C-alpha positions as CSV (number, residue, x, y, z in Angstrom):
1,M,0.8,2.9,-56.1
2,V,-2.1,0.7,-55.5
3,N,0.5,-2.2,-54.7
4,R,3.0,0.0,-53.5
5,G,0.0,0.7,-50.9
6,M,-0.3,-2.7,-50.5
7,S,3.0,-4.4,-49.6
8,L,3.4,-1.2,-47.3
9,V,0.0,-2.4,-45.2
10,A,1.3,-6.7,-45.2
11,A,4.4,-5.8,-44.3
12,V,3.3,-3.7,-41.1
13,I,1.3,-6.3,-40.5
14,F,3.9,-9.1,-41.0
15,C,5.9,-7.0,-38.4
16,L,3.2,-7.1,-35.9
17,L,2.4,-10.3,-35.9
18,I,6.4,-11.5,-35.5
19,A,6.7,-8.6,-32.8
20,S,3.1,-10.4,-31.0
21,F,5.3,-13.5,-31.4
22,H,7.8,-12.4,-29.8
23,L,6.1,-11.0,-26.7
24,N,4.5,-14.2,-26.1
25,A,7.5,-16.1,-26.1
26,Q,8.4,-13.9,-23.2
27,G,5.3,-14.4,-21.0
28,T,3.6,-11.9,-19.4
29,D,3.8,-9.5,-16.5
30,L,-0.4,-9.5,-16.6
31,G,-2.6,-11.3,-14.4
32,T,-5.6,-12.9,-14.3
33,V,-8.6,-13.0,-12.1
34,R,-11.0,-16.0,-12.2
35,G,-13.5,-17.5,-10.4
36,T,-17.0,-18.8,-10.2
37,V,-20.3,-17.4,-8.8
38,T,-22.5,-19.6,-6.6
39,D,-26.0,-19.2,-4.7
40,P,-26.3,-20.3,-1.2
41,A,-27.1,-23.9,-2.7
42,G,-24.1,-24.0,-4.7
43,A,-25.5,-23.8,-8.2
44,A,-24.2,-21.3,-10.3
45,V,-25.6,-17.6,-11.1
46,P,-25.2,-17.0,-14.8
47,G,-25.2,-13.1,-16.0
48,T,-23.6,-12.2,-12.6
49,K,-21.7,-8.3,-12.9
50,V,-18.2,-8.8,-11.4
51,T,-16.1,-5.7,-11.7
52,L,-12.3,-5.5,-10.3
53,T,-11.3,-2.0,-8.6
54,D,-7.1,-1.6,-8.8
55,V,-7.1,-0.2,-5.1
56,A,-4.1,2.0,-6.3
57,T,-5.4,3.9,-9.1
58,N,-9.6,3.3,-8.7
59,Q,-9.6,1.7,-12.3
60,T,-12.6,-0.8,-12.9
61,V,-12.4,-3.8,-15.1
62,V,-16.6,-5.3,-15.6
63,V,-17.0,-8.9,-16.5
64,T,-20.1,-11.2,-16.4
65,S,-19.9,-14.5,-15.3
66,N,-21.2,-17.0,-18.1
67,N,-24.1,-20.0,-17.7
68,D,-21.7,-22.0,-15.6
69,G,-21.4,-18.9,-13.3
70,E,-17.4,-18.7,-14.3
71,Y,-16.0,-15.2,-14.6
72,E,-12.5,-14.3,-15.5
73,A,-10.6,-10.5,-15.8
74,A,-7.3,-11.4,-17.7
75,A,-4.7,-8.8,-18.4
76,L,-4.4,-7.4,-15.2
77,R,-1.5,-5.0,-13.9
78,S,0.4,-6.7,-10.8
79,G,-1.4,-5.4,-7.5
80,Q,-4.4,-5.6,-4.6
81,Y,-8.0,-5.5,-6.4
82,R,-11.3,-5.4,-4.6
83,V,-13.5,-7.4,-6.4
84,R,-17.5,-6.8,-6.6
85,V,-19.8,-9.2,-7.1
86,A,-23.5,-8.0,-7.3
87,A,-26.7,-10.1,-8.9
88,P,-30.2,-9.6,-8.9
89,G,-31.9,-10.7,-6.2
90,F,-28.6,-11.2,-4.1
91,N,-26.6,-9.3,-1.4
92,I,-23.6,-7.8,-2.9
93,L,-20.3,-9.5,-2.1
94,E,-16.9,-7.4,-1.9
95,I,-14.0,-9.8,-1.7
96,S,-11.2,-7.5,-0.6
97,G,-7.2,-8.4,-0.6
98,V,-7.4,-9.8,-3.7
99,V,-3.4,-10.0,-5.0
100,V,-2.6,-9.9,-8.9
101,T,0.9,-11.0,-9.0
102,P,2.8,-10.6,-12.9
103,G,1.6,-13.8,-14.6
104,G,-0.5,-15.0,-12.1
105,N,-3.6,-17.1,-12.4
106,I,-5.6,-15.9,-8.9
107,R,-8.8,-17.8,-8.0
108,S,-11.4,-15.7,-6.1
109,D,-14.9,-17.3,-6.1
110,A,-18.4,-15.7,-4.7
111,H,-20.6,-17.3,-2.4
112,L,-23.9,-14.8,-2.6
113,Q,-26.5,-14.7,-0.3
114,V,-30.3,-13.9,-0.8
115,A,-30.9,-10.5,-0.4
116,T,-34.1,-9.3,2.0
117,A,-37.0,-7.2,0.9
118,T,-35.6,-4.5,2.5
119,E,-31.8,-5.4,3.5
120,Q,-28.6,-5.2,0.8
121,I,-25.5,-6.7,3.1
122,V,-21.6,-5.8,1.9
123,V,-19.7,-8.7,2.8
124,Q,-15.9,-8.5,3.2
125,S,-13.4,-11.2,2.9
126,E,-9.9,-12.3,2.6
127,A,-9.1,-14.3,-0.9
128,P,-7.6,-17.7,-0.7
129,L,-4.3,-18.5,-0.7
130,V,-3.8,-21.5,-2.0
131,Q,-4.5,-21.6,-6.0
132,M,-5.3,-24.8,-7.0
133,D,-5.8,-23.4,-10.7
134,N,-2.0,-23.2,-11.7
135,A,0.8,-25.8,-10.9
136,T,3.4,-23.1,-11.9
137,I,6.1,-23.6,-8.6
138,G,7.6,-20.1,-7.7
139,S,7.3,-17.0,-5.7
140,T,6.5,-13.2,-5.8
141,I,9.0,-10.7,-3.5
142,N,7.1,-7.0,-3.3
143,N,8.6,-3.7,-2.7
144,A,8.1,-3.7,1.1
145,T,10.1,-7.0,1.2
146,L,13.0,-5.8,-0.7
147,I,13.0,-2.3,0.9
148,Q,12.8,-3.7,4.6
149,I,14.5,-7.5,4.5
150,P,17.7,-7.6,6.2
151,R,20.4,-7.5,3.4
152,D,24.1,-7.3,2.1
153,S,23.3,-4.7,-1.2
154,R,21.0,-3.0,-3.1
155,D,21.7,-6.0,-5.6
156,Y,18.0,-7.2,-6.6
157,Q,19.6,-10.7,-7.4
158,S,20.9,-11.3,-3.9
159,F,17.2,-12.3,-3.1
160,L,17.2,-15.4,-5.4
161,Y,18.7,-17.0,-2.9
162,L,15.7,-16.8,-1.2
163,N,14.0,-19.4,-3.5
164,P,15.2,-23.1,-2.1
165,N,16.0,-24.0,-6.2
166,I,18.7,-21.3,-6.6
167,T,22.2,-21.7,-5.2
168,Q,25.0,-20.0,-5.3
169,G,27.1,-20.5,-8.5
170,Q,31.2,-21.1,-8.8
171,A,31.6,-17.5,-8.0
172,D,30.5,-14.7,-5.4
173,G,26.9,-13.6,-7.0
174,S,26.5,-16.0,-9.5
175,F,24.0,-18.6,-8.6
176,K,22.7,-21.9,-10.4
177,F,18.6,-22.9,-10.9
178,I,18.0,-26.3,-9.7
179,G,21.9,-27.2,-10.2
180,A,21.9,-25.2,-13.6
181,Q,24.3,-22.1,-14.5
182,S,22.4,-18.8,-14.2
183,Y,22.9,-18.3,-18.1
184,G,20.2,-21.1,-18.8
185,A,17.6,-18.5,-16.7
186,S,15.7,-16.0,-18.4
187,F,15.2,-12.7,-17.1
188,S,13.3,-9.8,-17.9
189,L,12.4,-6.4,-17.1
190,D,8.5,-5.2,-17.3
191,G,8.4,-7.8,-19.9
192,Q,11.1,-7.2,-22.1
193,R,14.3,-9.6,-22.4
194,A,17.2,-8.7,-20.0
195,N,19.6,-11.6,-20.4
196,G,23.1,-10.4,-22.0
197,G,26.5,-11.5,-22.6
198,V,28.1,-14.3,-24.9
199,F,26.1,-17.1,-22.8
200,G,23.3,-14.9,-22.5
201,E,23.9,-14.3,-18.7
202,P,21.9,-11.5,-16.4
203,T,23.0,-7.9,-17.6
204,S,24.8,-6.1,-15.2
205,S,22.3,-3.1,-15.3
206,Q,19.2,-3.2,-13.2
207,P,16.9,-1.0,-11.4
208,S,17.0,0.6,-8.1
209,L,15.2,-0.9,-5.5
210,E,12.6,2.0,-5.3
211,T,11.3,1.1,-8.6
212,I,10.8,-3.1,-8.3
213,G,6.9,-3.5,-7.5
214,E,7.2,-7.6,-7.5
215,L,10.2,-9.7,-8.1
216,T,8.6,-13.2,-9.4
217,I,11.0,-16.4,-9.9
218,L,9.2,-19.3,-11.1
219,S,11.5,-21.9,-10.3
220,N,9.9,-25.1,-12.6
221,S,6.4,-26.6,-13.5
222,F,5.5,-23.2,-15.8
223,T,4.0,-22.8,-19.1
224,A,5.9,-23.0,-22.1
225,E,5.2,-19.1,-23.1
226,Y,8.2,-18.6,-20.2
227,A,11.8,-19.9,-21.4
228,G,14.8,-20.9,-19.8
229,I,15.1,-24.0,-16.8
230,A,14.2,-20.8,-14.5
231,N,12.2,-17.5,-15.1
232,V,13.0,-14.5,-13.2
233,R,10.5,-11.5,-13.9
234,V,11.2,-7.6,-12.7
235,T,8.0,-5.7,-12.5
236,T,8.5,-2.1,-11.6
237,K,6.6,0.2,-9.7
238,R,3.7,2.6,-11.0
239,G,2.1,5.7,-10.0
240,G,-1.4,5.5,-8.0
241,T,-4.1,7.7,-7.0
242,G,-2.4,9.3,-3.8
243,Y,1.4,11.1,-3.4
244,H,3.8,8.9,-2.1
245,G,7.9,8.6,-2.0
246,S,10.6,7.4,-0.1
247,L,14.0,8.4,0.9
248,F,17.0,6.3,1.2
249,Y,20.9,6.3,2.7
250,N,23.2,3.4,2.9
251,N,26.7,3.1,4.3
252,K,28.5,0.0,4.1
253,N,32.6,0.7,5.1
254,S,35.6,-1.8,6.4
255,A,35.6,-0.9,9.6
256,L,33.5,-3.8,10.5
257,A,33.6,-5.7,7.5
258,A,35.5,-9.6,7.4
259,W,38.3,-9.9,5.1
260,T,38.1,-11.4,1.8
261,L,39.8,-14.2,0.9
262,Q,41.8,-12.8,-1.7
263,D,43.2,-10.4,0.7
264,K,44.0,-13.2,2.9
265,N,46.0,-14.9,0.7
266,A,48.0,-11.3,-0.5
267,A,48.7,-10.5,3.2
268,A,50.0,-14.1,3.4
269,S,52.5,-14.0,0.0
270,F,53.2,-10.3,1.3
271,L,57.0,-9.2,0.3
272,P,58.2,-6.0,2.2
273,T,59.7,-3.6,0.2
274,P,61.6,0.0,1.2
275,N,58.3,1.5,-0.4
276,Q,55.7,-0.2,1.4
277,S,57.0,-2.0,4.6
278,N,53.9,-3.6,5.9
279,Y,50.8,-4.9,4.1
280,T,48.1,-1.9,3.5
281,K,44.8,-2.8,5.3
282,P,42.0,-3.2,2.9
283,Y,40.0,-0.2,3.1
284,F,36.5,0.7,1.4
285,N,33.6,3.4,1.9
286,L,30.1,2.8,-0.2
287,N,28.0,5.6,0.4
288,E,24.4,4.8,-1.3
289,F,21.4,7.4,-1.3
290,G,18.3,8.5,-3.4
291,G,14.5,8.4,-3.3
292,S,11.4,8.0,-4.9
293,F,7.9,10.0,-5.7
294,G,4.9,9.2,-7.6
295,G,0.9,10.0,-7.9
296,P,-1.5,11.3,-10.4
297,V,-0.3,13.6,-13.1
298,P,-2.6,17.1,-12.0
299,A,-5.1,18.2,-14.2
300,I,-5.2,15.1,-16.4
301,K,-7.1,11.9,-15.4
302,K,-6.4,8.7,-15.3
303,T,-2.7,9.2,-16.0
304,Y,-0.1,8.5,-13.1
305,F,3.6,9.1,-12.9
306,F,6.7,7.3,-10.9
307,L,9.7,8.9,-10.5
308,A,13.4,7.4,-8.8
309,Y,16.7,8.7,-8.5
310,E,19.6,6.6,-6.8
311,R,23.5,7.4,-6.9
312,R,26.3,5.1,-5.2
313,L,29.7,6.9,-4.4
314,Q,32.3,4.1,-3.6
315,N,35.8,4.0,-2.7
316,S,36.9,1.0,-4.1
317,P,39.3,-1.6,-2.0
318,V,43.3,-1.0,-1.8
319,T,44.8,-4.3,-4.1
320,V,48.3,-4.8,-3.1
321,R,50.0,-7.2,-5.7
322,N,53.0,-8.6,-4.7
323,T,55.8,-9.1,-7.5
324,T,58.7,-11.9,-7.7
325,L,61.5,-9.5,-7.5
326,P,62.1,-7.5,-4.3
327,H,63.3,-4.1,-4.3
328,P,66.8,-4.0,-5.7
329,L,68.3,-2.7,-2.2
330,L,67.2,-6.2,-0.8
331,W,69.5,-7.5,-3.3
332,T,72.7,-5.8,-2.0
333,G,71.5,-6.6,1.7
334,D,70.3,-3.2,2.7
335,F,67.1,-3.1,5.1
336,S,67.6,0.1,6.2
337,R,64.4,1.5,4.8
338,L,62.3,-1.3,6.4
339,N,60.7,-1.0,9.9
340,N,62.7,-2.1,13.0
341,S,60.2,-4.8,13.4
342,V,60.4,-6.3,10.2
343,K,64.0,-6.5,9.2
344,P,65.8,-9.8,9.1
345,V,67.1,-11.9,12.2
346,V,70.6,-12.2,12.3
347,P,71.2,-16.0,12.1
348,A,73.2,-17.3,15.8
349,N,75.9,-18.8,13.6
350,I,76.3,-15.7,11.6
351,L,76.4,-13.4,14.5
352,S,79.2,-14.8,16.3
353,Q,81.3,-14.0,13.1
354,L,80.3,-10.7,12.9
355,T,83.1,-8.0,14.4
356,P,82.1,-5.6,17.2
357,N,82.0,-3.0,14.5
358,E,80.0,-4.7,12.4
359,I,77.9,-5.3,14.9
360,A,77.8,-1.6,15.8
361,T,77.4,-0.7,12.0
362,N,75.3,-3.3,10.5
363,T,72.7,-4.5,13.4
364,I,70.1,-2.9,15.5
365,D,68.9,-4.4,18.6
366,V,65.0,-4.7,18.7
367,G,63.4,-5.8,21.5
368,G,66.8,-8.1,22.6
369,T,66.6,-9.5,19.3
370,T,69.6,-8.3,17.3
371,R,68.3,-7.8,13.2
372,F,70.4,-6.4,10.0
373,V,70.6,-3.1,9.4
374,T,72.6,-3.8,6.4
375,I,74.5,-7.0,5.5
376,P,78.6,-6.7,5.4
377,S,79.7,-7.0,1.7
378,R,82.4,-9.6,3.0
379,L,79.3,-11.8,3.3
380,L,77.8,-11.8,0.7
381,N,78.4,-13.9,-2.7
382,P,80.7,-12.1,-5.0
383,V,79.7,-13.8,-7.8
384,T,75.8,-13.5,-6.7
385,Q,76.3,-9.8,-6.5
386,G,77.9,-9.7,-9.8
387,I,75.1,-11.0,-11.7
388,I,73.0,-8.8,-9.8
389,K,75.0,-5.8,-11.0
390,A,75.2,-7.0,-14.4
391,Y,71.7,-8.1,-15.2
392,F,69.2,-6.6,-12.7
393,P,68.3,-2.8,-12.6
394,Q,70.3,-0.6,-10.3
395,V,68.8,2.3,-7.9
396,N,71.4,5.0,-6.5
């Protein structure tokens, strides 16, 4: 029994190690804030208490600067933080506007001022925008930008084109990363790999824009823990200390939409039939609606929730497919079911051969142009008509 129990423990530890390695290979969606605490002369201030407060949830992380005055707070969820630096004999310094991005390394140095005997001053300043500790070239788009920026759809992948290193691929909706195809990139959702298909392209399943907190694109010069020629990371939103929600409704239809190249080609090669004499104008109507709501869970401390719902109702465009064979009535020269405007014009040399009775019975005048209703049987090739009757389907 002891050996069996030891084997089970060893197997569990092995699985945990493998899972840990797998997660590390995918990179992390947690960020890091680091900095150096110095006095007015620029000397390091060791043993300084640094408190980082998540503005959304008021949860805090406390670290202490080392002998070189350096501090580091790792594994922080993305969002806005307030950094409070306190050391004996110095004014308390508060740094606001420290934004942690998924996988980002943010630097926030603290320069303390000597406190007077009776006064303690709280200084607020913005965190520096230029980060020198991280050579990664990338960008992060927050939820407000995703919702408010002009866009053609609610597909978050359409925002990838905002990155200068990403261009459109061979098909509409596809893309290339620095010239390479999309299946060379790594996609993840909250740290979990989101690639699929035979070639590892991004999956068609994706979260609602209401739930995306940050969309991070690492285009080049990122560390080895992030796989692929590029790394696209989606981090979902989380609830906070206050209740917040949203509602949305989007409509896109064919009234003001341009024709696609496929529709134009189909219209150019369209062949009228008795059942459909004109090419049908493409039509579509897309309705999207939903919302989100999040906040603290009642009666449970430090527990938050976030919910979202999205629904899409779409009437797809009508696709008209042209066949190589016309309607059987047209094979016999019967155009009576076509609109007058698309009936074939009687050639001048044929018009001169028609009898008055054939002109009255077999043709029609449309705006001064004589058009065939039916072609007189005497003008049809009997051999061709025999082949049609023998080998082609007949209609009554």
